[in-house]
KOLFIPA-269374 format. One record per residue: chain; y, x, z of N, C-alpha, C in turn. Coordinates in steps of 0.001 Angstrom, whole numbers. Example, Ala and Ser with C-alpha at 12.3 -4.5 7.8 and 13.67 -1.06 7.14 Angstrom:
+--------+---------+---------+---------+---------+---------+---------+---------+---------+---------+
: chaine :      nY :      nX :      nZ :     caY :     caX :     caZ :      cY :      cX :      cZ :
+--------+---------+---------+---------+---------+---------+---------+---------+---------+---------+
:      A :   -5690 :   13190 :    7800 :   -4500 :   12300 :    7800 :   -3300 :   13200 :    7800 :
:      A :   -2250 :   12850 :    7080 :   -1060 :   13670 :    7140 :      30 :   12900 :    7870 :
+--------+---------+---------+---------+---------+---------+---------+---------+---------+---------+
//
This chain:
+--------+---------+---------+---------+---------+---------+---------+---------+---------+---------+
: chaine :      nY :      nX :      nZ :     caY :     caX :     caZ :      cY :      cX :      cZ :
+--------+---------+---------+---------+---------+---------+---------+---------+---------+---------+
:      A :   -2225 :   -7107 :   10550 :   -1403 :   -8292 :   10640 :   -2019 :   -9345 :    9718 :
:      A :   -2204 :  -10521 :   10229 :   -2727 :  -11627 :    9421 :   -1581 :  -12595 :    9170 :
:      A :   -1365 :  -12909 :    7893 :    -256 :  -13782 :    7496 :    -765 :  -14846 :    6528 :
:      A :       0 :  -15910 :    6368 :    -394 :  -16952 :    5416 :       9 :  -16584 :    3991 :
:      A :     992 :  -15685 :    3867 :    1482 :  -15264 :    2551 :    2170 :  -13913 :    2694 :
:      A :    1992 :  -13045 :    1701 :    2664 :  -11753 :    1702 :    4049 :  -11953 :    1100 :
:      A :    5059 :  -12008 :    1960 :    6434 :  -12286 :    1545 :    7299 :  -11042 :    1703 :
:      A :    8537 :  -11136 :    1255 :    9469 :  -10026 :    1412 :    9705 :   -9718 :    2890 :
:      A :    9785 :  -10751 :    3720 :    9993 :  -10536 :    5161 :    8822 :   -9766 :    5776 :
:      A :    7601 :  -10108 :    5388 :    6418 :   -9399 :    5881 :    6447 :   -7955 :    5384 :
:      A :    6748 :   -7763 :    4102 :    6815 :   -6418 :    3527 :    7880 :   -5580 :    4227 :
:      A :    9020 :   -6179 :    4531 :   10085 :   -5450 :    5229 :    9628 :   -5006 :    6616 :
:      A :    8920 :   -5884 :    7316 :    8431 :   -5551 :    8662 :    7399 :   -4422 :    8610 :
:      A :    6441 :   -4533 :    7698 :    5425 :   -3488 :    7546 :    6078 :   -2185 :    7089 :
:      A :    7046 :   -2282 :    6177 :    7753 :   -1095 :    5705 :    8478 :    -370 :    6824 :
:      A :    9097 :   -1117 :    7725 :    9810 :    -514 :    8859 :    8831 :     214 :    9784 :
:      A :    7688 :    -397 :   10040 :    6670 :     248 :   10881 :    6163 :    1517 :   10199 :
:      A :    5859 :    1418 :    8909 :    5325 :    2558 :    8164 :    6321 :    3716 :    8113 :
:      A :    7596 :    3420 :    7963 :    8609 :    4489 :    7951 :    8756 :    5130 :    9333 :
:      A :    8613 :    4335 :   10385 :    8738 :    4865 :   11744 :    7558 :    5777 :   12102 :
:      A :    6385 :    5481 :   11568 :    5172 :    6265 :   11832 :    4551 :    6665 :   10501 :
:      A :    5177 :    7613 :    9783 :    4757 :    7916 :    8417 :    3384 :    8578 :    8302 :
:      A :    2783 :    8343 :    7149 :    1530 :    8968 :    6722 :    1780 :   10458 :    6593 :
:      A :     824 :   11250 :    6990 :     963 :   12703 :    6889 :     -16 :   13205 :    5836 :
:      A :     450 :   13349 :    4614 :    -440 :   13770 :    3533 :   -1033 :   15142 :    3825 :
:      A :    -329 :   15952 :    4579 :    -806 :   17286 :    4912 :   -2101 :   17265 :    5732 :
:      A :   -2404 :   16137 :    6391 :   -3636 :   16022 :    7173 :   -4778 :   15465 :    6341 :
:      A :   -4536 :   15128 :    5099 :   -5557 :   14492 :    4278 :   -5476 :   12990 :    4460 :
:      A :   -6616 :   12320 :    4445 :   -6615 :   10868 :    4613 :   -6226 :   10559 :    6056 :
:      A :   -5135 :    9871 :    6213 :   -4538 :    9609 :    7530 :   -4699 :    8128 :    7867 :
:      A :   -5928 :    7723 :    8178 :   -6248 :    6304 :    8392 :   -5415 :    5647 :    9488 :
:      A :   -4997 :    6427 :   10477 :   -4218 :    5864 :   11587 :   -2825 :    5420 :   11163 :
:      A :   -2384 :    5835 :    9995 :   -1026 :    5532 :    9548 :   -1000 :    4559 :    8380 :
:      A :   -2094 :    3853 :    8161 :   -2144 :    2811 :    7132 :   -2081 :    1471 :    7851 :
:      A :   -1133 :     630 :    7473 :    -902 :    -657 :    8123 :   -1405 :   -1761 :    7205 :
:      A :   -2339 :   -2566 :    7707 :   -3010 :   -3573 :    6896 :   -2405 :   -4952 :    7088 :
:      A :   -2237 :   -5640 :    5966 :   -1766 :   -7023 :    5956 :   -2854 :   -7832 :    5263 :
:      A :   -3249 :   -8932 :    5877 :   -4306 :   -9751 :    5288 :   -3865 :  -11199 :    5151 :
:      A :   -4079 :  -11722 :    3943 :   -3945 :  -13153 :    3688 :   -5397 :  -13621 :    3610 :
:      A :   -5910 :  -14279 :    4662 :   -7337 :  -14594 :    4745 :   -7911 :  -15220 :    3470 :
:      A :   -9005 :  -14598 :    3008 :   -9705 :  -15097 :    1836 :   -9040 :  -14794 :     508 :
:      A :   -7855 :  -14196 :     526 :   -7129 :  -13939 :    -719 :   -6837 :  -12471 :    -967 :
:      A :   -6348 :  -11771 :      54 :   -5832 :  -10434 :    -189 :   -5799 :   -9637 :    1109 :
:      A :   -6124 :   -8349 :    1002 :   -5963 :   -7418 :    2120 :   -5340 :   -6164 :    1537 :
:      A :   -4150 :   -5820 :    2032 :   -3373 :   -4714 :    1477 :   -3029 :   -3739 :    2594 :
:      A :   -3283 :   -2459 :    2343 :   -2915 :   -1406 :    3284 :   -1692 :    -677 :    2760 :
:      A :    -746 :    -402 :    3645 :     502 :     239 :    3236 :     783 :    1427 :    4148 :
:      A :    1191 :    2533 :    3537 :    1617 :    3704 :    4299 :    2833 :    4301 :    3608 :
:      A :    3694 :    4909 :    4394 :    4849 :    5620 :    3859 :    4549 :    7106 :    3988 :
:      A :    4602 :    7822 :    2884 :    4284 :    9250 :    2870 :    5512 :   10053 :    2446 :
:      A :    6232 :   10626 :    3407 :    7446 :   11361 :    3070 :    7189 :   12739 :    2478 :
:      A :    5957 :   13275 :    2628 :    5709 :   14657 :    2219 :    4798 :   14808 :    1001 :
:      A :    4815 :   13832 :      84 :    4021 :   13996 :   -1138 :    4732 :   14992 :   -2052 :
:      A :    4000 :   15662 :   -2937 :    4608 :   16673 :   -3805 :    5810 :   16176 :   -4618 :
:      A :    5799 :   14937 :   -5049 :    6901 :   14406 :   -5850 :    8003 :   13757 :   -5038 :
:      A :    7936 :   13873 :   -3726 :    8921 :   13236 :   -2859 :    8323 :   12039 :   -2138 :
:      A :    9129 :   11354 :   -1332 :    8629 :   10221 :    -542 :    7989 :    9144 :   -1425 :
:      A :    6918 :    8556 :    -902 :    6206 :    7537 :   -1675 :    5573 :    6507 :    -751 :
:      A :    5391 :    5316 :   -1306 :    4583 :    4288 :    -655 :    3175 :    4459 :   -1178 :
:      A :    2204 :    4487 :    -288 :     799 :    4496 :    -660 :     306 :    3079 :    -373 :
:      A :    -207 :    2413 :   -1383 :    -625 :    1017 :   -1234 :   -2084 :     899 :   -1667 :
:      A :   -2897 :     324 :    -785 :   -4328 :     156 :   -1053 :   -4674 :   -1324 :   -1078 :
:      A :   -5478 :   -1709 :   -2045 :   -5955 :   -3085 :   -2174 :   -7447 :   -3078 :   -1881 :
:      A :   -7872 :   -3863 :    -918 :   -9282 :   -3944 :    -538 :   -9976 :   -4937 :   -1468 :
:      A :  -10823 :   -4421 :   -2354 :  -11472 :   -5283 :   -3352 :  -12644 :   -6074 :   -2780 :
:      A :  -12998 :   -5832 :   -1522 :  -14082 :   -6613 :    -908 :  -13637 :   -8042 :    -602 :
:      A :  -12330 :   -8271 :    -543 :  -11816 :   -9600 :    -199 :  -11843 :  -10534 :   -1400 :
:      A :  -11232 :  -10135 :   -2503 :  -11120 :  -11036 :   -3653 :  -11549 :  -10386 :   -4965 :
:      A :  -12257 :   -9271 :   -4893 :  -12713 :   -8618 :   -6114 :  -11641 :   -7743 :   -6749 :
:      A :  -11820 :   -7492 :   -8021 :  -10918 :   -6616 :   -8778 :   -9469 :   -7080 :   -8666 :
:      A :   -8551 :   -6119 :   -8605 :   -7124 :   -6420 :   -8475 :   -6477 :   -6332 :   -9856 :
:      A :   -5728 :   -7352 :  -10241 :   -5073 :   -7361 :  -11555 :   -3768 :   -6571 :  -11507 :
:      A :   -3289 :   -6185 :  -12685 :   -1994 :   -5490 :  -12772 :    -878 :   -6380 :  -12239 :
:      A :    -981 :   -7682 :  -12461 :      25 :   -8619 :  -11955 :      64 :   -8648 :  -10437 :
:      A :   -1119 :   -8597 :   -9810 :   -1175 :   -8566 :   -8343 :    -590 :   -7263 :   -7811 :
:      A :    -901 :   -6161 :   -8487 :    -330 :   -4870 :   -8086 :    1180 :   -4916 :   -8230 :
:      A :    1660 :   -5390 :   -9374 :    3105 :   -5461 :   -9631 :    3810 :   -6277 :   -8550 :
:      A :    3250 :   -7405 :   -8148 :    3875 :   -8267 :   -7134 :    4046 :   -7529 :   -5810 :
:      A :    3034 :   -6772 :   -5401 :    3125 :   -6035 :   -4135 :    4082 :   -4849 :   -4274 :
:      A :    4009 :   -4137 :   -5395 :    4922 :   -3009 :   -5631 :    6373 :   -3469 :   -5544 :
:      A :    6682 :   -4604 :   -6145 :    8055 :   -5123 :   -6114 :    8524 :   -5406 :   -4692 :
:      A :    7634 :   -5872 :   -3831 :    8015 :   -6150 :   -2446 :    8424 :   -4880 :   -1704 :
:      A :    7763 :   -3772 :   -1991 :    8032 :   -2534 :   -1258 :    9010 :   -1597 :   -1952 :
:      A :    9046 :   -1614 :   -3281 :    9849 :    -610 :   -3981 :   10820 :   -1174 :   -5007 :
:      A :   10869 :   -2473 :   -5168 :   11814 :   -3063 :   -6111 :   11203 :   -3363 :   -7462 :
:      A :   11920 :   -4171 :   -8208 :   11430 :   -4696 :   -9482 :   11160 :   -3624 :  -10537 :
:      A :   11966 :   -2594 :  -10582 :   11817 :   -1594 :  -11640 :   10899 :    -432 :  -11247 :
:      A :   10299 :    -500 :  -10084 :    9453 :     603 :   -9614 :    8202 :     749 :  -10474 :
:      A :    7821 :    1994 :  -10688 :    6594 :    2302 :  -11418 :    5583 :    2849 :  -10429 :
:      A :    4317 :    2651 :  -10730 :    3288 :    3177 :   -9848 :    2305 :    4007 :  -10640 :
:      A :    1537 :    4804 :   -9901 :     472 :    5596 :  -10506 :    -777 :    5435 :   -9650 :
:      A :   -1919 :    5571 :  -10286 :   -3169 :    5492 :   -9539 :   -3264 :    6665 :   -8576 :
:      A :   -3827 :    6411 :   -7440 :   -4096 :    7454 :   -6458 :   -5580 :    7337 :   -6114 :
:      A :   -6455 :    7883 :   -6976 :   -7893 :    7689 :   -6806 :   -8404 :    8222 :   -5471 :
:      A :   -9186 :    7396 :   -4800 :   -9794 :    7811 :   -3539 :  -11242 :    7340 :   -3479 :
:      A :  -11897 :    7268 :   -4624 :  -13258 :    6727 :   -4694 :  -14224 :    7461 :   -3774 :
:      A :  -13995 :    8753 :   -3547 :  -14902 :    9506 :   -2692 :  -14760 :    9112 :   -1220 :
:      A :  -13622 :    8575 :    -843 :  -13373 :    8186 :     546 :  -13688 :    6711 :     768 :
:      A :  -13226 :    5866 :    -138 :  -13398 :    4419 :      10 :  -13493 :    3774 :   -1370 :
:      A :  -14691 :    3679 :   -1934 :  -14847 :    3152 :   -3292 :  -14442 :    1690 :   -3441 :
:      A :  -14298 :     966 :   -2357 :  -13914 :    -442 :   -2401 :  -12396 :    -638 :   -2396 :
:      A :  -11633 :     453 :   -2416 :  -10172 :     345 :   -2438 :   -9623 :     704 :   -3806 :
:      A :   -8600 :     -26 :   -4231 :   -7787 :     366 :   -5371 :   -6508 :     898 :   -4755 :
:      A :   -6212 :    2176 :   -4986 :   -5077 :    2820 :   -4327 :   -4045 :    3240 :   -5359 :
:      A :   -2782 :    2988 :   -5035 :   -1687 :    3397 :   -5917 :    -628 :    4129 :   -5106 :
:      A :     201 :    4886 :   -5823 :    1326 :    5604 :   -5225 :    2590 :    5142 :   -5938 :
:      A :    3606 :    4800 :   -5159 :    4878 :    4325 :   -5707 :    5991 :    5166 :   -5101 :
:      A :    6834 :    5725 :   -5925 :    7955 :    6523 :   -5406 :    8874 :    5643 :   -4569 :
:      A :    9194 :    6104 :   -3381 :   10098 :    5367 :   -2487 :   11536 :    5748 :   -2812 :
:      A :   12401 :    4774 :   -2730 :   13816 :    5009 :   -3047 :   14564 :    5304 :   -1770 :
+--------+---------+---------+---------+---------+---------+---------+---------+---------+---------+
//
């Protein structure tokens, strides 16, 4: 999906799609279940909903660093808040062996 801005409405739409067709962690990297949102020239974010992670349901969020370079904590926080709320915490979900150009995080879904 290409948008002019990553807003709450866009996040809600992507979240609904991701919940309807969830990521299957049991299959390993499930590329078919990652939904990408792109703000041309600024940001490309992949989102998946993973109901079967060991700690319970989670949002898996990937930032493509080929678009705008390194991702700041503030940029991560802004996207996390759209999907999981203001008080949500995230953890790194390293995937350098699969896609070294992605910064991947895991956020517990409420």
